[in-house]
C-alpha positions as CSV (number, residue, x, y, z in Angstrom):
1,X,21.4,17.2,17.9
2,X,22.6,14.5,15.6
3,X,20.7,11.4,18.3
4,X,17.2,13.5,16.8
5,X,17.4,13.0,13.2
6,X,15.8,10.1,11.9
7,X,18.3,7.1,11.7
8,X,18.1,5.0,8.9
9,X,20.0,2.0,8.8
10,X,22.1,0.6,5.5
11,X,23.0,-2.8,5.3
12,X,25.0,-3.8,2.2
13,X,27.8,-5.9,2.3
14,X,29.7,-3.3,-0.5
15,X,31.4,-0.6,1.2
16,X,31.1,1.4,-1.4
17,X,26.9,1.2,-1.5
18,X,27.5,1.8,1.8
19,X,29.7,5.2,1.8
20,X,27.6,6.3,-1.1
21,X,24.2,5.5,1.2
22,X,25.4,7.5,4.4
23,X,26.8,10.6,3.0
24,X,24.0,11.7,0.1
25,X,21.4,10.8,3.6
26,X,23.3,13.2,6.4
27,X,23.6,15.3,3.5
28,X,19.2,15.2,3.3
29,X,19.2,15.1,7.3
30,X,19.5,12.0,7.9
31,X,21.7,10.1,11.0
32,X,23.2,7.1,8.7
33,X,24.5,3.8,10.2
34,X,25.9,1.1,8.3
35,X,26.0,-2.3,8.4
36,X,27.4,-5.2,6.6
37,X,25.6,-8.1,7.8
38,X,22.9,-9.3,9.3
39,X,24.4,-9.9,12.1
40,X,25.9,-6.3,12.7
41,X,22.1,-4.5,11.7
42,X,20.8,-6.2,14.2
43,X,23.7,-4.9,17.2
44,X,22.3,-2.0,15.6
45,X,18.9,-2.6,16.1
46,X,18.9,-3.5,19.6
47,X,21.4,-0.5,20.4
48,X,18.1,2.1,19.8
49,X,15.6,3.4,17.3
50,X,15.6,3.4,14.1
51,X,13.2,4.2,11.3
52,X,14.4,2.9,8.2
53,X,16.3,0.1,7.0
54,X,17.6,-0.1,3.8
55,X,18.5,-3.8,3.3
56,X,20.8,-5.4,0.2
57,X,19.1,-8.5,-0.9
58,X,21.9,-10.4,-1.9
59,X,24.3,-10.7,0.3
60,X,26.9,-13.2,1.2
61,X,26.2,-15.8,4.3
62,X,23.2,-14.8,5.5
63,X,20.9,-13.0,2.5
64,X,18.6,-10.6,3.3
65,X,15.8,-12.3,3.2
66,X,16.5,-13.9,5.8
67,X,17.5,-10.1,7.6
68,X,14.0,-9.4,6.9
69,X,12.4,-12.5,8.7
70,X,14.6,-11.4,11.2
71,X,14.0,-7.9,11.8
72,X,11.1,-8.6,11.3
73,X,10.0,-10.7,13.9
74,X,11.1,-8.2,15.8
75,X,10.8,-5.3,14.8
76,X,8.2,-3.5,13.0
77,X,10.4,-0.9,11.3
78,X,10.4,-0.4,6.8
79,X,12.2,-2.4,5.7
80,X,13.2,-1.2,1.8
81,X,15.2,-4.0,0.2
82,X,18.0,-3.2,-2.1
83,X,18.4,-5.6,-5.0
84,X,20.2,-6.1,-8.8
85,X,17.9,-8.0,-9.8
86,X,15.5,-7.2,-12.4
87,X,13.5,-10.8,-12.0
88,X,10.1,-9.5,-10.3
89,X,9.4,-12.8,-8.4
90,X,12.9,-11.6,-5.8
91,X,11.1,-8.3,-5.4
92,X,7.7,-10.0,-4.4
93,X,9.5,-12.2,-2.5
94,X,11.5,-9.7,-0.8
95,X,8.1,-8.2,0.0
96,X,6.7,-11.1,1.9
97,X,10.1,-12.0,3.8
98,X,8.7,-8.4,5.7
99,X,10.2,-5.6,3.4
100,X,7.7,-2.7,2.8
101,X,9.3,-1.2,0.0
102,X,12.2,-2.6,-2.8
103,X,14.5,-0.3,-5.2
104,X,16.0,-1.6,-8.0
105,X,20.5,-1.5,-8.4
106,X,21.8,0.5,-10.4
107,X,19.4,3.3,-8.2
108,X,19.1,6.7,-8.1
109,X,19.4,9.0,-4.9
110,X,16.2,11.2,-5.1
111,X,14.7,8.4,-5.7
112,X,15.9,6.3,-2.5
113,X,15.2,9.5,-0.8
114,X,11.2,9.8,-1.7
115,X,11.3,6.2,-0.6
116,X,12.3,6.9,2.6
117,X,10.3,9.9,3.6
118,X,7.6,7.4,2.0
119,X,7.8,4.8,4.2
120,X,8.4,7.3,7.2
121,X,5.3,9.3,6.2
122,X,3.1,5.8,6.4
123,X,5.1,4.4,9.5
124,X,4.6,7.3,11.4
125,X,2.0,7.2,14.2
126,X,-1.4,9.4,14.2
127,X,-1.6,11.5,16.3
128,X,-1.6,11.0,20.4
129,X,-5.2,10.9,22.2
130,X,-6.3,13.0,24.5
131,X,-6.6,11.4,28.1
132,X,-9.9,11.0,27.1
133,X,-11.3,8.1,25.2
134,X,-11.6,7.8,21.7
135,X,-14.5,9.5,20.3
136,X,-17.4,7.4,19.3
137,X,-16.5,6.0,15.4
138,X,-12.8,5.5,16.3
139,X,-12.6,2.2,17.5
140,X,-14.4,-0.9,14.1
141,X,-15.2,-4.6,15.8
142,X,-15.9,-7.5,13.7
143,X,-16.2,-11.2,14.5
144,X,-15.1,-10.5,18.5
145,X,-11.9,-8.3,17.0
146,X,-11.5,-4.9,17.7
147,X,-9.5,-2.6,15.9
148,X,-8.4,1.1,17.3
149,X,-8.2,4.1,14.9
150,X,-6.5,6.2,17.5
151,X,-3.8,3.4,19.3
152,X,-4.0,1.8,16.0
153,X,-3.7,-1.1,18.0
154,X,-5.4,-4.2,16.9
155,X,-6.8,-6.8,19.4
156,X,-7.9,-10.8,18.3
157,X,-11.2,-12.2,20.2
158,X,-9.0,-13.1,23.2
159,X,-7.7,-9.3,23.4
160,X,-4.5,-10.3,22.8
161,X,-2.9,-7.7,21.4
162,X,-1.7,-8.1,17.3
163,X,1.1,-6.6,15.9
164,X,0.6,-5.0,12.6
165,X,3.1,-3.3,10.5
166,X,1.7,0.4,9.4
167,X,1.5,-0.5,5.8
168,X,-0.5,-3.5,7.4
169,X,-2.7,-1.8,9.9
170,X,-3.3,0.5,6.6
171,X,-4.4,-2.1,4.6
172,X,-6.9,-3.6,7.3
173,X,-8.3,0.3,8.2
174,X,-9.3,0.1,4.5
175,X,-11.2,-2.8,4.6
176,X,-13.0,-2.7,8.0
177,X,-14.1,0.8,7.3
178,X,-15.4,-0.7,3.6
179,X,-17.0,-3.7,4.8
180,X,-19.0,-6.4,1.9
181,X,-17.8,-3.8,-0.5
182,X,-15.1,-5.5,-3.6
183,X,-12.1,-3.1,-4.1
184,X,-9.9,-2.8,-6.2
185,X,-6.5,-3.0,-6.2
186,X,-6.4,0.6,-7.5
187,X,-8.9,2.1,-4.6
188,X,-7.0,0.4,-2.6
189,X,-4.1,1.7,-3.0
190,X,-5.9,5.3,-3.4
191,X,-8.2,3.8,0.1
192,X,-4.8,3.8,1.7
193,X,-1.9,6.4,1.6
194,X,-2.8,7.8,-2.4
195,X,0.5,8.2,-4.6
196,X,2.5,7.2,-1.4
197,X,1.7,3.8,-2.0
198,X,2.2,4.1,-5.6
199,X,5.5,2.0,-5.5
200,X,3.4,-0.5,-3.9
201,X,0.6,-1.5,-7.1
202,X,2.3,-4.7,-7.7
203,X,2.3,-5.4,-4.1
204,X,-0.9,-5.4,-3.3
205,X,-1.3,-9.2,-3.1
206,X,1.7,-9.6,-1.0
207,X,0.2,-7.0,1.5
208,X,-3.1,-8.7,1.9
209,X,-1.0,-12.5,2.7
210,X,0.7,-10.7,4.8
211,X,-2.3,-8.8,6.3
212,X,-4.1,-12.8,6.3
213,X,-1.5,-14.4,8.2
214,X,-2.7,-12.5,10.9
215,X,-6.1,-12.7,11.0
216,X,-8.3,-15.5,8.8
217,X,-8.1,-18.9,11.1
218,X,-8.0,-21.0,7.8
219,X,-5.5,-19.0,5.2
220,X,-6.6,-21.6,2.6
221,X,-10.7,-20.2,3.3
222,X,-9.9,-17.1,3.7
223,X,-13.5,-15.7,6.3
224,X,-12.5,-12.0,5.9
225,X,-10.9,-11.1,3.4
226,X,-12.0,-12.6,-0.1
227,X,-10.6,-12.5,-3.3
228,X,-13.0,-11.1,-6.1
229,X,-12.0,-12.5,-9.7
230,X,-11.0,-10.3,-11.7
231,X,-12.2,-7.7,-9.3
232,X,-10.1,-7.1,-5.9
233,X,-10.9,-7.4,-2.4
234,X,-14.1,-8.1,-0.2
235,X,-13.9,-7.8,3.8
236,X,-16.4,-9.7,4.0
237,X,-17.9,-8.7,8.2
238,X,-20.4,-6.8,10.2
239,X,-18.3,-3.8,11.5
240,X,-19.7,-1.9,14.1
241,X,-18.5,1.2,15.2
242,X,-17.9,2.0,18.9
């Protein structure tokens, strides 16, 4: 049934692009919805689950950055930015706005398919926990925070749940599993998802910045995720497994 197929939302003001992607992705086993602008995208997201959003960066009126920010306020759905610009800064800004990946126009349809499948794999929840407490070592605690590796859940010292994207959770999991150890950007990519994260080699700093906004008390002086000049990052916390 169509409702059982992975659902992709294509947001682009060019009908030709939307039609091209809809036809190709439908043939590849996806259910595809289209939207020409931000309001249309929000309507589709409000109507039911979406696994991936393909979002054009440059659109008249409300641009892709604004749409991405609004989507990210209410949804953790992976966002892949479509941009016709070659400037790296535009892609970085898109990632900072909450996108999970980017594709530069003109694009190869096979690349679009590969990127979609990659972000779906990254966003997929881990195995459902059994109806018993998680085994010892599956919950990491640090500075009053609690990271449940089975439920993929983060709670702050006040026991409030903090919403993380799939990429943010995986990055924090790696940091908390390797405390007080300097990790280079290449090591972080390998430890997170290996080849699935190959496109993130220029965006790991952006992911770190987004994660810091959710767990650091003072962004100007991070206490948990510290930058090591010329080396990468270190998770400077005492971590316990419970």
